[in-house]
C-alpha positions, 0 to 999 in steps of 0.5 A: 526083281522083274524091273531089274531083269527088264532093265538088263534085258533092254540094255542088252537089246540096245547093245545089239539094235540101237541106232548108233551101235548099229551104225558103228558096226557097219560104217566105222568112224561114224560115216563115210567108210565102206562096209567092206573095211569093217573087219571082224572085231572084238569089243568090251564094255564096262558100265556103272549105273544108278536107279531111283524108283518110287511106288505108290500104295497099291492094295495091301502094299504101302508106298516104297522107295528103292535105290539101286547101284550097280555095274556091268561088264561085257564082251562082244564079237562079230562072228561074221558080217552082220552076225554079232554076239555078246556076254555080260555080267551085272552086279547090283545092290538095291536098298528098299525102304517102306517107311510107313510100315517101319520096314526095309530090305536089301537085294544083292542081285547077280545077272548073267546075260547073252545077246546076239543080233543079225543085220540084213540091210537096214533090218536088225533082229536081236535077242537077249537072255538073262538069268539072275540070282540074289539074296534078300535081307529084310528087317521090320521094327515090331515095337519090341525089337527088330524082326529080320529074315534072309531068303533067296530070289531068282529071275529069268528073262528073254527079249526079242526085238526087230528094228529098222535103221533109216538114215538121212545124211548124219541123222537116223530114225530107228523104229523098234518092236519088241517082245519080252518075258520075265519070270521071278521067284522068291523063296519062303522065309521065317523072321527071327527076333522081335515081337511075334516074328512071322513066316511067309511062303515063296512066290512067283511072278510072270510078266509078258509085254510088247514094246513099240517105239523109235529112236532118233539120233544125229552125229557130228564129226568134230576134230576126228571124233564122233559126237552122237546124241539120241533119244527114244520113246516106247509104248509098253503093254504088259498084256499078261501078268501073273502075280503070285500070292504069299501066305503070311502066318503070324502065330496061329493066324494066317492071311493070303496076300496077293502080289502086285505088278505094273499097270498094264499100259505105260511108257519108257523114254530116254536119251543118250550121248556118246563120244567116240574118241577113236575108232576103238574107244567110246565114252557114253552116258544114258538116261532111261525112265519108266512111267507107269500108273503107280510107279516111276523109275529113273536110271543113269548110266555111264560107260566105256567101250573098247574095240580091237 
């Protein structure tokens, strides 16, 4: 839940502060036009993405594999020169497999996010807020049938990011610093069926982290179309993580299982290719990777943006 929330927050932040998007807001056509010609616009975008994640064994938790597929739709507007807002909805399904425990689960998650940014010269300050809610269905092979359960989950998150746009002809460097907070909760559940179905209490996880990095990019104007390529890297410091515990009861016996999260330090990296067919239409494809001590995640996104 926390990782899906963070992914959505960071995509919303990129809508406001990534180098190409910012350049297009204040220099239409990718270069050469004055800011005065950049009239207020409305834009909409649609994305489809897939995420593959692997977690190593940690404490009481066996290794797992997760596959996520989802789509995002959004609309944004320029309220005044340098002031931009947006609204997005993300719908995803995650399949979780824990083969050594003979367990699997699905998570259907809906997230609603808002973002905004203020441009002041080369500086951009961006914020994003997300609320999500979902349903989890789990199954466990007990050896004498399948024990299944259904329960709910919620997530809330906030991101603020400050960036500096440094251009050199058709190239750019965009240093960024961000602060993110995510809180995820799951309700308790009682299994049905199988041999000795168990019950578990709900739990809450909170995570705060700092992200420091930079984007580099370059664009070419080819036959009145703008081709933009970029890459980024971020250092991640999860400076505060509060892992809730779960009380698991099996018949008269009960144990307390402590939750786990990411390693404190890690890195994010990615790349993007964007093709502006006209001043009003753009196609793009992104790769985003997350690298932690016991977890790796790879995400691919394809999208279409239309402005009017």
